[in-house]
Steps between C-alpha positions, in 0.01 A plus 500: 500500500841368594626341807744730685770405738280591800207284400709194436507368850115566525452283181729225637339484846156492340582203275671316788201561738254399228701176436511432861124517552447262192763259618355489854149431365635230272692331786194532735282327248758231443535428877125492533482247205757270670371472859266209439768317324757566769263352763449192283870450454589556874265223569665274254846595630382421856364166385835421348680591821272281710536203259880532491520521882271185518734326247810571700330386817381159339839436331716597790683769314631799711275797495681827502280789567718761358513314171123437490441882577764600234337282235155605582597872511680456170203365332271767656725779365538333160132433455394841625742666247369275231133579590569879501663473164211305348232721640675813379507355145135391547411857612700654211299270263175634646429175672415328174751212482446339846873442531480541878262195528707269274840606655379457856339171416826375368678602836237323692542201286861484570432513874246233469742276331741573776244406758411176322864414480551572881190273577631213275884502590434338855307228323804428265380657183665773300352734233678612191336838468640571151373182350156552683466837335601380167259203514207709621557755231519228244186347650331836442598467122345147481799292586445227768728472796525269803550639862776235562709680234578793749440343842772255597557274797826607663761244636572674830432345840357819663145456390222479749213273490168613650 
Protein backbone atom coordinates (compact mmCIF):
# COMPACT_ATOMS: atom_id res chain seq x y z
CA UNK A 1 0.00 0.00 0.00
CA UNK A 2 1.48 3.31 -1.00
CA UNK A 3 1.07 6.72 0.54
CA UNK A 4 -1.04 8.94 -1.65
CA UNK A 5 -0.99 12.70 -1.82
CA UNK A 6 -4.15 12.85 0.30
CA UNK A 7 -2.76 10.75 3.16
CA UNK A 8 0.62 12.55 3.43
CA UNK A 9 -0.69 15.34 5.71
CA UNK A 10 -2.30 12.68 7.92
CA UNK A 11 1.00 10.82 8.29
CA UNK A 12 2.92 14.05 8.99
CA UNK A 13 0.45 15.22 11.63
CA UNK A 14 0.41 11.78 13.27
CA UNK A 15 4.21 11.72 13.48
CA UNK A 16 4.32 15.28 14.80
CA UNK A 17 1.65 14.57 17.41
CA UNK A 18 3.39 11.38 18.52
CA UNK A 19 6.70 13.18 18.86
CA UNK A 20 5.03 15.96 20.84
CA UNK A 21 3.59 13.50 23.35
CA UNK A 22 6.95 11.76 23.81
CA UNK A 23 8.82 15.08 24.15
CA UNK A 24 6.29 16.40 26.68
CA UNK A 25 6.59 13.23 28.78
CA UNK A 26 10.40 13.44 28.63
CA UNK A 27 10.39 17.10 29.66
CA UNK A 28 7.88 16.45 32.47
CA UNK A 29 10.08 13.69 33.89
CA UNK A 30 13.20 15.89 33.61
CA UNK A 31 11.55 18.79 35.45
CA UNK A 32 10.30 16.43 38.17
CA UNK A 33 13.87 15.16 38.53
CA UNK A 34 15.32 18.66 38.90
CA UNK A 35 12.95 20.16 41.51
CA UNK A 36 14.83 18.93 44.62
CA UNK A 37 18.11 20.17 43.17
CA UNK A 38 16.61 23.56 42.37
CA UNK A 39 15.40 24.00 45.93
CA UNK A 40 18.87 23.16 47.24
CA UNK A 41 20.58 25.50 44.78
CA UNK A 42 18.17 28.35 45.54
CA UNK A 43 19.09 27.97 49.22
CA UNK A 44 22.80 28.11 48.34
CA UNK A 45 22.26 31.20 46.15
CA UNK A 46 20.31 32.89 48.95
CA UNK A 47 23.11 32.13 51.44
CA UNK A 48 25.62 33.64 49.02
CA UNK A 49 23.49 36.78 48.64
CA UNK A 50 23.16 37.22 52.41
CA UNK A 51 26.89 36.67 52.99
CA UNK A 52 27.76 39.16 50.22
CA UNK A 53 25.45 41.78 51.74
CA UNK A 54 27.03 41.14 55.15
CA UNK A 55 30.52 41.51 53.64
CA UNK A 56 29.57 44.82 52.05
CA UNK A 57 28.11 46.11 55.28
CA UNK A 58 31.19 45.14 57.32
CA UNK A 59 33.75 46.46 54.84
CA UNK A 60 31.85 49.68 54.11
CA UNK A 61 31.33 48.89 50.43
CA UNK A 62 28.39 50.50 48.70
CA UNK A 63 25.49 48.08 48.27
CA UNK A 64 23.62 48.54 45.02
CA UNK A 65 20.39 46.59 45.11
CA UNK A 66 20.13 46.52 41.32
CA UNK A 67 23.57 44.90 41.03
CA UNK A 68 22.83 42.37 43.80
CA UNK A 69 19.52 41.39 42.21
CA UNK A 70 21.08 41.22 38.73
CA UNK A 71 23.89 38.95 39.95
CA UNK A 72 21.49 36.75 41.89
CA UNK A 73 19.04 36.47 39.00
CA UNK A 74 21.91 35.72 36.61
CA UNK A 75 23.09 32.89 38.84
CA UNK A 76 19.55 31.60 39.19
CA UNK A 77 18.96 31.50 35.43
CA UNK A 78 22.35 29.94 34.72
CA UNK A 79 22.03 27.28 37.42
CA UNK A 80 18.41 26.49 36.46
CA UNK A 81 19.40 26.01 32.82
CA UNK A 82 22.38 23.89 33.82
CA UNK A 83 20.22 21.77 36.12
CA UNK A 84 17.58 21.22 33.44
CA UNK A 85 20.27 20.19 30.96
CA UNK A 86 21.87 17.74 33.38
CA UNK A 87 18.52 16.30 34.46
CA UNK A 88 17.48 15.82 30.84
CA UNK A 89 20.71 13.91 30.17
CA UNK A 90 20.10 11.87 33.33
CA UNK A 91 16.56 10.97 32.26
CA UNK A 92 17.83 10.09 28.78
CA UNK A 93 20.40 7.77 30.41
CA UNK A 94 17.58 6.04 32.32
CA UNK A 95 18.71 7.61 35.63
CA UNK A 96 21.69 5.30 35.79
CA UNK A 97 24.64 7.73 35.81
CA UNK A 98 23.65 10.07 38.70
CA UNK A 99 24.90 13.07 36.72
CA UNK A 100 22.29 15.30 38.32
CA UNK A 101 23.66 14.71 41.80
CA UNK A 102 27.27 15.34 40.88
CA UNK A 103 26.61 18.36 38.71
CA UNK A 104 24.39 20.03 41.30
CA UNK A 105 26.85 19.25 44.09
CA UNK A 106 29.56 21.00 42.06
CA UNK A 107 27.32 24.06 41.70
CA UNK A 108 26.61 24.04 45.44
CA UNK A 109 30.36 23.69 46.13
CA UNK A 110 31.00 26.81 44.03
CA UNK A 111 28.40 28.72 46.06
CA UNK A 112 29.88 27.45 49.34
CA UNK A 113 33.30 28.71 48.26
CA UNK A 114 31.73 32.09 47.52
CA UNK A 115 30.07 32.17 50.96
CA UNK A 116 33.35 31.28 52.68
CA UNK A 117 35.14 33.97 50.70
CA UNK A 118 32.48 36.52 51.69
CA UNK A 119 32.86 35.55 55.35
CA UNK A 120 36.66 35.73 55.32
CA UNK A 121 37.09 38.94 53.29
CA UNK A 122 36.01 41.30 56.15
CA UNK A 123 38.59 39.56 58.37
CA UNK A 124 41.32 40.37 55.86
CA UNK A 125 41.71 36.99 54.17
CA UNK A 126 41.41 36.08 50.51
CA UNK A 127 40.90 32.64 48.96
CA UNK A 128 42.57 31.45 45.77
CA UNK A 129 39.76 29.17 44.53
CA UNK A 130 41.72 27.69 41.62
CA UNK A 131 44.62 26.74 43.90
CA UNK A 132 42.21 25.34 46.50
CA UNK A 133 40.49 23.07 43.96
CA UNK A 134 43.84 21.87 42.61
CA UNK A 135 45.19 21.17 46.09
CA UNK A 136 42.04 19.36 47.23
CA UNK A 137 41.97 17.23 44.08
CA UNK A 138 45.67 16.52 44.61
CA UNK A 139 44.88 15.60 48.22
CA UNK A 140 42.31 13.09 46.99
CA UNK A 141 45.06 11.56 44.89
CA UNK A 142 47.36 11.26 47.90
CA UNK A 143 49.33 14.51 47.67
CA UNK A 144 49.55 16.58 50.83
CA UNK A 145 48.60 20.26 50.97
CA UNK A 146 48.49 23.08 53.48
CA UNK A 147 45.49 25.38 53.89
CA UNK A 148 47.82 28.41 53.95
CA UNK A 149 48.67 27.67 50.32
CA UNK A 150 45.28 28.98 49.14
CA UNK A 151 44.14 31.31 51.96
CA UNK A 152 46.16 34.51 52.11
CA UNK A 153 46.13 37.53 54.41
CA UNK A 154 45.34 40.66 52.42
CA UNK A 155 47.14 43.94 52.94
CA UNK A 156 44.05 46.15 52.70
CA UNK A 157 42.90 48.33 55.57
CA UNK A 158 39.18 47.60 55.16
CA UNK A 159 39.14 44.51 57.35
CA UNK A 160 36.95 44.36 60.44
CA UNK A 161 37.91 42.76 63.74
CA UNK A 162 35.23 41.19 65.91
